[in-house]
Backbone as CSV, one residue per row, in Angstrom:
resi,resn,N_x,N_y,N_z,CA_x,CA_y,CA_z,C_x,C_y,C_z
1,UNK,0.810,-1.170,0.002,0.017,0.021,0.035,0.879,1.275,0.001
2,UNK,0.553,2.126,-0.881,1.382,3.378,-1.026,1.116,4.267,0.223
3,UNK,2.175,4.675,0.866,2.089,5.588,2.027,1.918,7.010,1.476
4,UNK,0.907,7.667,1.890,0.585,8.992,1.443,0.991,10.085,2.383
5,UNK,1.853,10.988,1.957,2.253,12.100,2.775,1.244,13.157,2.674
6,UNK,0.806,13.638,3.794,-0.054,14.900,3.810,0.782,16.055,4.225
7,UNK,0.932,17.026,3.321,1.819,18.154,3.519,1.181,19.047,4.604
8,UNK,2.052,19.413,5.615,1.545,20.265,6.666,1.839,21.677,6.253
9,UNK,0.797,22.495,6.243,0.941,23.862,5.873,1.167,24.659,7.165
10,UNK,2.300,25.297,7.285,2.667,25.915,8.500,2.154,27.397,8.540
11,UNK,0.957,27.536,8.796,0.384,28.888,8.857,0.398,29.428,10.292
12,UNK,1.615,29.693,10.720,1.818,30.076,12.155,1.877,31.619,12.201
13,UNK,0.747,32.242,11.944,0.665,33.712,11.923,-0.192,34.197,13.013
14,UNK,0.254,35.150,13.850,-0.539,35.628,14.912,-0.381,37.162,14.949
15,UNK,-1.514,37.779,15.111,-1.534,39.308,15.180,-1.747,39.790,16.563
16,UNK,-1.153,40.885,16.929,-1.338,41.480,18.160,-2.453,42.552,18.076
17,UNK,-3.574,42.233,18.697,-4.666,43.158,18.700,-4.860,43.632,20.109
18,UNK,-4.368,44.787,20.414,-4.458,45.204,21.766,-5.790,45.816,21.988
19,UNK,-6.380,45.694,23.167,-7.515,46.391,23.550,-7.301,47.159,24.843
20,UNK,-8.038,48.185,25.038,-7.846,48.948,26.321,-8.172,48.113,27.488
21,UNK,-7.701,48.614,28.672,-7.702,47.686,29.796,-9.081,47.535,30.413
22,UNK,-10.065,48.261,29.989,-11.430,48.046,30.542,-12.333,47.488,29.502
23,UNK,-13.532,46.977,29.877,-14.387,46.263,28.939,-14.773,47.187,27.825
24,UNK,-14.872,46.643,26.590,-15.295,47.337,25.430,-14.271,48.382,24.974
25,UNK,-13.073,48.335,25.500,-12.056,49.305,25.087,-12.265,50.623,25.857
26,UNK,-13.049,50.629,26.850,-13.390,51.842,27.603,-12.504,51.951,28.803
27,UNK,-11.946,53.130,28.964,-11.128,53.384,30.155,-11.863,54.450,31.026
28,UNK,-12.109,54.087,32.255,-12.809,55.010,33.122,-11.917,55.328,34.345
29,UNK,-11.929,56.553,34.832,-11.364,56.739,36.121,-12.458,56.966,37.108
30,UNK,-12.044,57.193,38.377,-13.031,57.115,39.431,-14.142,58.198,39.077
31,UNK,-15.439,57.819,39.286,-16.607,58.624,38.929,-16.408,60.008,39.661
32,UNK,-16.687,61.042,38.926,-16.670,62.405,39.447,-17.861,63.111,38.952
33,UNK,-18.501,63.844,39.749,-19.702,64.585,39.295,-19.270,65.516,38.252
34,UNK,-20.177,65.736,37.169,-19.863,66.584,36.060,-19.388,68.032,36.466
35,UNK,-20.046,68.451,37.500,-19.637,69.852,38.010,-18.279,69.904,38.526
36,UNK,-17.908,68.837,39.243,-16.517,68.846,39.810,-15.441,68.731,38.705
37,UNK,-15.773,67.973,37.689,-14.788,67.818,36.544,-14.645,69.190,35.878
38,UNK,-15.770,69.845,35.601,-15.763,71.130,34.831,-14.977,72.171,35.580
39,UNK,-14.980,72.149,36.950,-14.229,73.182,37.671,-12.782,73.056,37.607
40,UNK,-12.247,71.872,37.124,-10.867,71.629,37.062,-10.244,72.153,35.784
41,UNK,-11.067,72.642,34.829,-10.531,72.944,33.472,-10.487,74.523,33.328
42,UNK,-9.522,74.888,32.550,-9.369,76.364,32.195,-10.132,76.585,30.935
43,UNK,-10.971,77.526,30.838,-11.807,77.825,29.690,-11.663,79.296,29.217
44,UNK,-12.004,79.439,28.030,-12.187,80.803,27.517,-13.390,81.410,28.112
45,UNK,-13.357,82.646,28.362,-14.445,83.292,29.081,-15.705,83.366,28.228
46,UNK,-15.572,83.145,26.874,-16.723,83.170,25.967,-17.485,81.888,26.036
47,UNK,-16.958,80.827,26.689,-17.644,79.566,26.717,-18.384,79.373,28.046
48,UNK,-19.503,78.784,28.018,-20.359,78.474,29.130,-20.211,77.072,29.562
49,UNK,-19.637,76.855,30.746,-19.482,75.464,31.189,-20.820,74.734,31.449
50,UNK,-21.038,73.607,30.874,-22.192,72.817,31.194,-21.773,71.339,31.334
51,UNK,-22.744,70.519,31.744,-22.418,69.117,31.821,-22.314,68.386,30.471
52,UNK,-22.578,69.120,29.424,-22.515,68.559,28.093,-21.193,68.847,27.349
53,UNK,-20.188,69.317,28.075,-18.916,69.496,27.422,-18.304,68.115,27.038
54,UNK,-17.568,68.234,25.997,-16.762,67.074,25.535,-17.456,65.784,25.590
55,UNK,-18.589,65.663,24.855,-19.530,64.516,25.006,-18.858,63.121,24.733
56,UNK,-17.791,63.127,23.885,-17.299,61.778,23.500,-15.807,61.885,23.261
57,UNK,-14.990,61.299,24.069,-13.527,61.301,23.903,-13.157,59.940,23.378
58,UNK,-12.435,59.889,22.254,-12.159,58.661,21.585,-10.717,58.506,21.172
59,UNK,-10.235,57.276,21.189,-8.837,57.051,20.532,-9.005,55.867,19.606
60,UNK,-8.196,55.854,18.535,-8.223,54.792,17.571,-7.238,53.724,18.039
61,UNK,-7.820,52.607,18.499,-7.044,51.596,19.226,-5.926,50.954,18.445
62,UNK,-6.265,50.561,17.123,-5.298,49.922,16.307,-4.168,50.841,15.961
63,UNK,-4.491,52.110,15.736,-3.453,53.079,15.419,-2.503,53.263,16.627
64,UNK,-3.114,53.382,17.806,-2.285,53.520,19.042,-1.380,52.276,19.187
65,UNK,-1.956,51.133,19.098,-1.234,49.887,19.357,-0.046,49.721,18.382
66,UNK,-0.266,49.974,17.085,0.736,49.715,16.122,1.789,50.796,16.051
67,UNK,1.556,51.921,16.817,2.469,53.087,16.751,3.434,53.091,17.996
68,UNK,3.253,52.213,18.952,4.078,52.312,20.099,5.260,51.328,20.007
69,UNK,6.393,51.641,20.679,7.569,50.812,20.647,7.314,49.361,21.141
70,UNK,6.437,49.185,22.128,6.169,47.861,22.669,5.619,46.911,21.630
71,UNK,4.788,47.449,20.739,4.169,46.577,19.689,5.260,46.111,18.757
72,UNK,6.112,46.970,18.225,7.161,46.556,17.368,8.049,45.505,17.954
73,UNK,8.440,45.758,19.242,9.258,44.789,19.941,8.615,43.433,20.039
74,UNK,7.328,43.431,20.478,6.572,42.190,20.651,6.462,41.462,19.341
75,UNK,6.186,42.192,18.197,6.034,41.542,16.915,7.242,40.949,16.460
76,UNK,8.484,41.604,16.740,9.707,41.067,16.365,10.063,39.736,17.114
77,UNK,9.709,39.693,18.394,9.886,38.449,19.146,9.025,37.305,18.632
78,UNK,7.795,37.595,18.349,6.896,36.546,17.819,7.307,36.157,16.470
79,UNK,7.745,37.036,15.563,8.193,36.731,14.237,9.450,35.792,14.326
80,UNK,10.361,36.138,15.202,11.576,35.325,15.345,11.293,33.907,15.767
81,UNK,10.412,33.792,16.746,10.060,32.419,17.233,9.307,31.665,16.105
82,UNK,8.386,32.383,15.419,7.683,31.719,14.335,8.668,31.256,13.247
83,UNK,9.631,32.020,12.910,10.541,31.611,11.841,11.371,30.424,12.249
84,UNK,11.705,30.329,13.544,12.434,29.144,14.114,11.571,27.880,13.956
85,UNK,10.323,28.008,14.345,9.460,26.823,14.262,9.211,26.382,12.873
86,UNK,9.028,27.394,11.928,8.769,27.046,10.537,10.026,26.283,9.966
87,UNK,11.228,26.728,10.365,12.398,26.064,9.898,12.532,24.622,10.418
88,UNK,12.185,24.477,11.685,12.183,23.177,12.305,11.207,22.221,11.613
89,UNK,10.036,22.724,11.294,9.003,21.929,10.615,9.395,21.533,9.201
90,UNK,10.083,22.449,8.546,10.477,22.165,7.174,11.587,21.108,7.203
91,UNK,12.500,21.091,8.168,13.472,20.062,8.248,12.819,18.675,8.561
92,UNK,11.802,18.696,9.424,11.121,17.446,9.728,10.294,16.928,8.521
93,UNK,9.699,17.815,7.818,8.994,17.358,6.553,9.932,16.804,5.518
94,UNK,11.068,17.533,5.311,12.066,17.062,4.394,12.543,15.670,4.730
95,UNK,12.778,15.432,6.048,13.171,14.134,6.454,12.157,13.019,6.200
96,UNK,10.877,13.414,6.450,9.739,12.460,6.137,9.706,12.157,4.672
97,UNK,9.820,13.216,3.850,9.744,13.007,2.418,10.878,12.137,1.859
98,UNK,12.118,12.340,2.452,13.256,11.514,2.063,12.974,10.067,2.370
99,UNK,12.515,9.754,3.613,12.238,8.405,4.024,11.096,7.759,3.196
100,UNK,10.105,8.556,2.883,8.991,8.085,2.064,9.443,7.752,0.639
101,UNK,10.245,8.587,0.027,10.771,8.347,-1.305,11.635,7.063,-1.332
102,UNK,12.459,6.891,-0.272,13.274,5.763,-0.216,12.411,4.502,-0.108
103,UNK,11.336,4.572,0.666,10.426,3.419,0.845,9.794,3.090,-0.523
104,UNK,9.282,4.105,-1.161,8.557,3.869,-2.413,9.559,3.235,-3.471
105,UNK,10.818,3.622,-3.433,11.799,3.102,-4.379,12.130,1.666,-4.153
106,UNK,12.159,1.244,-2.886,12.588,-0.116,-2.575,11.426,-1.042,-2.084
107,UNK,10.252,-0.523,-2.126,9.076,-1.341,-1.560,8.951,-2.664,-2.270
108,UNK,9.128,-2.797,-3.576,8.887,-4.045,-4.311,9.901,-5.141,-3.841
109,UNK,11.075,-4.673,-3.386,12.035,-5.675,-2.970,11.923,-6.035,-1.534
110,UNK,10.978,-5.416,-0.829,10.821,-5.617,0.676,9.806,-6.655,0.905
111,UNK,10.041,-7.358,2.031,8.976,-8.343,2.450,7.810,-7.604,3.021
112,UNK,6.712,-8.334,3.148,5.490,-7.679,3.709,5.709,-7.144,5.092
113,UNK,6.490,-7.947,5.833,6.754,-7.499,7.168,7.619,-6.203,7.216
114,UNK,8.591,-6.086,6.345,9.439,-4.935,6.274,8.627,-3.796,5.793
115,UNK,7.716,-3.998,4.876,6.864,-2.920,4.360,6.054,-2.373,5.536
116,UNK,5.505,-3.345,6.311,4.618,-2.829,7.448,5.454,-2.071,8.427
117,UNK,6.635,-2.510,8.722,7.481,-1.873,9.673,7.858,-0.454,9.242
118,UNK,8.099,-0.316,7.920,8.535,0.983,7.294,7.323,1.878,7.279
119,UNK,6.156,1.405,7.019,4.944,2.294,6.999,4.614,2.774,8.413
120,UNK,4.858,1.829,9.409,4.621,2.200,10.766,5.620,3.362,11.186
121,UNK,6.829,3.170,10.723,7.891,4.248,10.977,7.497,5.573,10.393
122,UNK,7.021,5.538,9.151,6.655,6.734,8.430,5.444,7.432,9.164
123,UNK,4.492,6.549,9.526,3.315,7.063,10.229,3.707,7.707,11.595
124,UNK,4.644,7.140,12.304,5.076,7.757,13.528,5.792,9.032,13.316
125,UNK,6.601,9.142,12.245,7.260,10.397,11.917,6.188,11.481,11.591
126,UNK,5.150,11.098,10.843,4.161,12.033,10.469,3.458,12.500,11.707
127,UNK,3.058,11.617,12.635,2.381,12.019,13.865,3.286,12.870,14.709
128,UNK,4.519,12.747,14.717,5.464,13.531,15.454,5.437,14.978,14.929
129,UNK,5.427,15.057,13.586,5.322,16.427,12.936,3.995,17.102,13.318
130,UNK,2.982,16.359,13.283,1.696,16.944,13.670,1.686,17.430,15.136
131,UNK,2.240,16.639,16.023,2.358,17.026,17.401,3.220,18.272,17.601
132,UNK,4.360,18.346,16.889,5.286,19.436,16.975,4.571,20.674,16.445
133,UNK,3.835,20.581,15.355,3.098,21.648,14.774,2.150,22.242,15.882
134,UNK,1.422,21.262,16.517,0.475,21.770,17.587,1.226,22.452,18.677
135,UNK,2.366,21.888,19.130,3.134,22.453,20.172,3.655,23.887,19.763
136,UNK,4.040,24.031,18.534,4.460,25.382,18.031,3.299,26.367,18.091
137,UNK,2.163,25.911,17.652,0.984,26.859,17.760,0.709,27.215,19.233
138,UNK,0.751,26.286,20.176,0.473,26.627,21.523,1.545,27.576,22.078
139,UNK,2.754,27.345,21.756,3.791,28.282,22.263,3.695,29.674,21.657
140,UNK,3.379,29.797,20.376,3.167,31.050,19.811,1.956,31.827,20.355
141,UNK,0.877,31.014,20.581,-0.344,31.610,21.188,-0.022,32.165,22.612
142,UNK,0.735,31.330,23.344,1.013,31.792,24.768,1.884,33.079,24.718
143,UNK,2.868,33.130,23.845,3.705,34.290,23.727,2.880,35.513,23.260
144,UNK,2.040,35.368,22.221,1.213,36.403,21.686,0.286,36.900,22.806
145,UNK,-0.293,35.969,23.568,-1.173,36.420,24.696,-0.494,37.162,25.730
146,UNK,0.689,36.759,26.096,1.485,37.464,27.123,1.841,38.882,26.611
147,UNK,2.289,39.010,25.382,2.642,40.295,24.845,1.400,41.173,24.751
148,UNK,0.261,40.545,24.315,-0.929,41.315,24.180,-1.388,41.883,25.545
149,UNK,-1.307,41.106,26.598,-1.669,41.521,27.901,-0.768,42.643,28.370
150,UNK,0.595,42.554,28.072,1.467,43.566,28.434,1.156,44.899,27.776
151,UNK,0.778,44.864,26.444,0.414,46.022,25.750,-0.908,46.593,26.225
152,UNK,-1.897,45.681,26.518,-3.113,46.105,27.090,-2.899,46.993,28.366
153,UNK,-2.034,46.449,29.236,-1.750,47.173,30.486,-1.105,48.496,30.243
154,UNK,-0.131,48.512,29.262,0.581,49.733,28.959,-0.369,50.776,28.432
155,UNK,-1.326,50.443,27.520,-2.248,51.355,27.000,-3.223,51.796,28.115
156,UNK,-3.689,50.798,28.893,-4.674,51.209,29.944,-4.067,52.216,30.911
157,UNK,-2.854,51.949,31.429,-2.244,52.860,32.403,-1.992,54.248,31.710
158,UNK,-1.593,54.206,30.479,-1.381,55.547,29.742,-2.693,56.237,29.718
159,UNK,-3.784,55.543,29.459,-5.097,56.213,29.420,-5.460,56.881,30.762
160,UNK,-5.154,56.163,31.828,-5.486,56.727,33.172,-4.599,57.959,33.448
161,UNK,-3.345,57.909,33.049,-2.491,59.069,33.261,-2.992,60.267,32.490
162,UNK,-3.366,60.069,31.233,-3.871,61.122,30.345,-5.116,61.718,30.989
163,UNK,-6.041,60.802,31.389,-7.305,61.346,31.925,-7.193,62.124,33.176
164,UNK,-6.200,61.655,34.048,-5.988,62.423,35.276,-5.352,63.787,34.995
165,UNK,-4.411,63.856,34.050,-3.713,65.094,33.698,-4.693,66.134,33.092
166,UNK,-5.582,65.549,32.192,-6.506,66.410,31.416,-7.842,66.520,32.026
167,UNK,-8.145,65.889,33.167,-9.460,65.865,33.770,-10.531,65.363,32.848
168,UNK,-10.206,64.328,32.078,-11.151,63.649,31.171,-11.844,62.548,32.046
169,UNK,-13.204,62.567,31.956,-13.881,61.577,32.773,-13.919,60.182,32.173
170,UNK,-14.119,60.090,30.849,-14.145,58.796,30.147,-13.449,58.931,28.849
171,UNK,-12.804,57.825,28.382,-12.239,57.732,27.099,-12.537,56.411,26.480
172,UNK,-12.880,56.357,25.234,-13.324,55.128,24.559,-12.442,54.765,23.395
173,UNK,-12.185,53.520,23.220,-11.513,53.113,21.987,-12.591,53.028,20.867
174,UNK,-12.106,53.097,19.609,-13.171,52.993,18.474,-13.617,51.630,18.312
175,UNK,-13.152,50.583,19.082,-13.739,49.243,19.046,-15.170,49.364,19.731
176,UNK,-16.195,49.001,19.124,-17.494,49.118,19.642,-18.127,50.410,19.323
177,UNK,-17.525,51.298,18.607,-18.105,52.584,18.167,-18.468,52.412,16.679
178,UNK,-19.747,52.512,16.407,-20.269,52.272,15.047,-20.051,53.520,14.225
179,UNK,-20.098,54.671,14.848,-19.894,55.879,14.037,-19.535,57.007,15.036
180,UNK,-18.654,57.920,14.631,-18.419,59.131,15.400,-18.005,60.265,14.457
181,UNK,-18.560,61.427,14.754,-18.399,62.633,13.923,-17.187,63.371,14.519
182,UNK,-16.072,63.438,13.771,-14.854,64.108,14.274,-15.063,65.578,14.543
183,UNK,-16.162,66.165,13.984,-16.382,67.645,14.279,-16.854,67.809,15.755
184,UNK,-17.493,66.771,16.257,-18.140,66.939,17.617,-17.494,65.946,18.655
185,UNK,-16.641,65.077,18.177,-16.072,64.122,19.168,-14.519,64.392,19.198
186,UNK,-13.948,64.241,20.345,-12.542,64.570,20.564,-11.650,63.353,20.376
187,UNK,-10.830,63.375,19.373,-9.929,62.280,19.030,-8.592,62.549,19.672
188,UNK,-8.181,61.681,20.662,-6.968,61.899,21.459,-5.927,60.760,21.076
189,UNK,-6.057,60.229,19.845,-5.135,59.096,19.448,-3.642,59.547,19.593
190,UNK,-3.322,60.765,19.083,-1.882,61.143,19.099,-1.443,61.448,20.541
191,UNK,-2.371,61.828,21.453,-2.021,62.026,22.842,-1.647,60.700,23.434
192,UNK,-2.344,59.648,23.054,-2.007,58.312,23.588,-0.678,57.852,23.042
193,UNK,-0.458,58.070,21.743,0.829,57.593,21.150,2.021,58.286,21.738
194,UNK,1.848,59.596,21.940,2.980,60.370,22.595,3.232,59.960,24.009
195,UNK,2.151,59.685,24.747,2.282,59.194,26.138,3.001,57.915,26.232
196,UNK,2.803,57.078,25.207,3.422,55.751,25.151,4.784,55.687,24.471
197,UNK,5.335,56.876,24.218,6.670,56.889,23.640,6.747,57.023,22.181
198,UNK,5.660,57.161,21.489,5.652,57.329,20.031,6.080,58.721,19.604
199,UNK,6.729,58.847,18.462,7.184,60.123,17.962,6.186,60.804,17.115
200,UNK,5.234,61.471,17.718,4.156,62.153,16.996,3.942,63.541,17.645
201,UNK,3.326,64.379,16.870,2.857,65.650,17.434,1.485,65.479,17.980
202,UNK,1.281,65.919,19.200,-0.038,65.813,19.874,-0.512,67.216,20.183
203,UNK,-1.505,67.643,19.498,-2.080,69.036,19.761,-2.584,69.093,21.159
204,UNK,-2.571,70.282,21.761,-3.185,70.479,23.095,-4.697,70.044,23.107
205,UNK,-5.104,69.372,24.145,-6.513,68.975,24.194,-7.378,70.140,24.477
206,UNK,-8.401,70.302,23.573,-9.387,71.402,23.781,-10.782,70.689,23.741
207,UNK,-11.731,71.342,24.324,-13.078,70.778,24.478,-14.116,71.634,23.790
208,UNK,-15.169,70.941,23.331,-16.345,71.602,22.835,-17.414,71.665,23.843
209,UNK,-18.227,72.660,23.741,-19.275,72.878,24.793,-20.619,73.169,24.067
210,UNK,-21.575,72.799,24.795,-23.002,72.955,24.257,-23.937,73.253,25.526
211,UNK,-25.017,74.021,25.269,-25.981,74.249,26.329,-27.111,73.294,26.265
212,UNK,-27.027,72.264,25.368,-28.026,71.246,25.318,-27.322,69.872,25.036
213,UNK,-27.889,68.808,25.401,-27.278,67.510,25.303,-27.022,67.169,23.836
214,UNK,-25.938,66.486,23.528,-25.573,65.979,22.172,-26.480,64.799,21.844
215,UNK,-26.659,64.598,20.583,-27.483,63.509,20.149,-26.625,62.249,19.952
216,UNK,-26.777,61.301,20.872,-25.963,60.121,20.882,-26.913,58.901,20.699
217,UNK,-26.597,58.038,19.799,-27.365,56.786,19.617,-26.577,55.526,20.125
218,UNK,-27.299,54.533,20.655,-26.637,53.378,21.094,-27.328,52.100,20.630
219,UNK,-26.529,51.003,20.500,-27.004,49.752,19.886,-26.683,48.637,20.818
220,UNK,-27.658,47.719,20.984,-27.368,46.459,21.677,-26.872,45.460,20.655
221,UNK,-25.602,45.361,20.519,-24.900,44.516,19.425,-25.355,43.127,19.401
222,UNK,-25.591,42.604,20.643,-25.969,41.147,20.727,-27.306,40.819,20.089
223,UNK,-28.104,41.856,19.816,-29.396,41.651,19.259,-29.361,41.616,17.694
224,UNK,-28.175,41.909,17.121,-28.081,41.968,15.668,-27.758,40.559,15.179
225,UNK,-28.717,39.913,14.485,-28.595,38.521,14.022,-27.431,38.425,13.043
226,UNK,-26.559,37.429,13.301,-25.428,37.173,12.357,-24.164,37.970,12.678
227,UNK,-24.244,38.877,13.671,-23.107,39.671,14.024,-22.541,39.344,15.350
228,UNK,-21.311,38.949,15.395,-20.637,38.618,16.668,-19.317,39.326,16.726
229,UNK,-19.274,40.476,17.377,-18.046,41.290,17.359,-16.870,40.647,18.092
230,UNK,-17.100,39.613,18.850,-16.051,38.892,19.551,-15.238,37.979,18.639
231,UNK,-15.825,37.656,17.476,-15.156,36.821,16.504,-14.378,37.620,15.517
232,UNK,-13.042,37.342,15.575,-12.128,38.039,14.631,-11.953,37.258,13.334
233,UNK,-13.049,37.296,12.538,-13.027,36.574,11.271,-13.312,37.542,10.098
234,UNK,-12.981,37.102,8.967,-13.189,37.958,7.737,-14.696,38.271,7.634
235,UNK,-15.519,37.268,7.837,-16.994,37.422,7.697,-17.497,38.498,8.727
236,UNK,-17.083,38.374,9.976,-17.476,39.339,10.989,-16.921,40.711,10.759
237,UNK,-15.736,40.817,10.217,-15.144,42.076,9.894,-15.946,42.741,8.803
238,UNK,-16.391,41.966,7.818,-17.225,42.526,6.735,-18.519,42.995,7.257
239,UNK,-19.123,42.260,8.211,-20.401,42.713,8.816,-20.191,44.044,9.614
240,UNK,-19.056,44.093,10.326,-18.723,45.303,11.143,-18.556,46.464,10.272
241,UNK,-17.874,46.330,9.097,-17.718,47.481,8.174,-19.078,47.918,7.621
242,UNK,-19.944,46.960,7.295,-21.241,47.287,6.753,-22.101,48.015,7.798
243,UNK,-22.060,47.538,9.071,-22.791,48.152,10.156,-22.290,49.608,10.374
244,UNK,-21.040,49.866,10.245,-20.498,51.224,10.395,-21.040,52.127,9.283
245,UNK,-21.059,51.567,8.054,-21.556,52.385,6.956,-23.041,52.737,7.157
246,UNK,-23.797,51.697,7.591,-25.253,51.979,7.850,-25.421,52.947,8.998
247,UNK,-24.596,52.911,9.983,-24.672,53.748,11.166,-24.421,55.193,10.744
248,UNK,-23.484,55.379,9.847,-23.123,56.723,9.357,-24.317,57.302,8.607
249,UNK,-25.093,56.490,7.821,-26.231,56.910,7.118,-27.277,57.340,8.113
250,UNK,-27.529,56.612,9.216,-28.460,56.881,10.175,-28.125,58.241,10.871
251,UNK,-26.855,58.368,11.198,-26.352,59.520,11.880,-26.500,60.808,11.012
252,UNK,-26.152,60.678,9.765,-26.278,61.767,8.819,-27.700,62.251,8.650
253,UNK,-28.635,61.228,8.636,-30.039,61.522,8.447,-30.701,62.126,9.663
254,UNK,-30.305,61.569,10.886,-30.975,61.928,12.128,-30.212,62.877,13.017
255,UNK,-28.945,63.223,12.625,-28.193,64.192,13.400,-27.477,63.675,14.608
256,UNK,-27.128,62.417,14.628,-26.348,61.825,15.787,-24.889,62.172,15.582
257,UNK,-24.228,62.565,16.761,-22.786,62.898,16.628,-22.009,61.531,16.786
258,UNK,-22.603,60.487,17.432,-21.915,59.243,17.487,-22.947,58.151,17.794
259,UNK,-22.641,56.945,17.316,-23.469,55.736,17.614,-22.533,54.695,18.145
260,UNK,-22.857,54.145,19.328,-21.948,53.208,19.991,-22.667,52.041,20.499
261,UNK,-21.926,51.068,20.885,-22.459,49.936,21.615,-23.040,50.335,22.931
262,UNK,-24.073,49.740,23.362,-24.768,50.117,24.641,-23.837,50.141,25.815
263,UNK,-22.811,49.220,25.813,-21.873,49.124,26.981,-21.003,50.395,27.071
264,UNK,-20.923,51.246,25.980,-20.086,52.402,26.035,-20.781,53.692,26.619
265,UNK,-22.086,53.566,26.846,-22.833,54.720,27.364,-22.598,54.886,28.853
266,UNK,-22.226,56.100,29.223,-22.009,56.479,30.635,-23.318,56.715,31.331
267,UNK,-23.249,56.795,32.657,-24.483,57.109,33.409,-25.045,58.496,33.109
268,UNK,-24.290,59.467,32.783,-24.716,60.757,32.422,-25.356,60.677,31.016
269,UNK,-24.653,60.027,30.085,-25.178,59.979,28.712,-26.452,59.151,28.630
270,UNK,-26.626,58.238,29.520,-27.836,57.363,29.530,-29.108,58.207,29.671
271,UNK,-29.038,59.375,30.263,-30.190,60.183,30.421,-30.730,60.736,29.095
272,UNK,-29.890,60.848,28.066,-30.335,61.472,26.852,-30.012,60.693,25.570
273,UNK,-29.213,59.595,25.728,-28.842,58.788,24.488,-30.106,58.068,24.040
274,UNK,-30.125,57.677,22.714,-31.293,57.101,22.103,-30.980,55.733,21.632
275,UNK,-31.829,54.756,21.952,-31.606,53.344,21.490,-32.077,53.255,20.041
276,UNK,-31.154,52.964,19.146,-31.443,52.892,17.709,-31.257,51.384,17.217
277,UNK,-31.267,50.461,18.097,-31.013,49.104,17.743,-31.876,48.628,16.610
278,UNK,-33.201,48.766,16.803,-34.195,48.228,15.862,-33.997,48.961,14.503
279,UNK,-33.762,50.254,14.480,-33.489,50.928,13.173,-32.315,50.364,12.455
280,UNK,-31.228,50.098,13.223,-30.032,49.518,12.563,-30.288,48.099,12.093
281,UNK,-31.059,47.311,12.873,-31.374,45.945,12.484,-32.127,45.922,11.146
282,UNK,-33.081,46.812,11.042,-33.895,46.899,9.797,-33.075,47.153,8.612
283,UNK,-32.100,48.064,8.771,-31.247,48.380,7.581,-30.241,47.252,7.330
284,UNK,-29.882,46.461,8.309,-28.923,45.362,8.162,-29.462,44.136,7.610
285,UNK,-30.747,44.027,7.623,-31.371,42.780,7.046,-31.106,42.553,5.591
């Protein structure tokens, strides 16, 4: 019986997707009453302080993550270990191929017993490669997880430092944000990158004020059939991009400055935010 080699494809590729240290990419510092927060800020005399100042502070998580030194260092370590494992697996596969070719060449001159012994040997070698492949995946996953946790912590602590220095009550990553209007939302991505050692210019933080509440929409993501944001797959990424486009259409039509997952809404924003889940589901069908 011809022994069939199944080629192992070594797709040992892992990405570092850092998320902020709190749920949903949201970083919160200790709750402070809106009036107390506003008293800590210097304002132009032409602006009237209200609880509706700076309604949504956001940072672009992937941009922050991939711009900091810790990410490049972690990626280099993972790439180096991956290259080593790929080389090891190639050597093992080459050895198996050599033994199999030798077996096929001499099989007709071998006894049934010797054929059986050689096939058992080849099968054992193949199973060893499979096991080593699994061990490589496990090791790379463990290293990637450790590096991801380290980066999570670094971003989270940087966020807390920024918020304390700037008296920002809440900051959200764009993970879980369906739409945000840059004219009315404050993007502090470069502030994060600079705080984490990145070489960028970060403009001084300034705030927008309003004497009436901003129009914020929120969505219960778990109610959207076929959409699972926790799955990092091409299909779910496509769904996410489509939902963001639909959310922008809703925001443009109805005047929302941002549309977010319900978990992102603060206790203050909950008083005036609008549930648009059903409207988004209708458009997503």
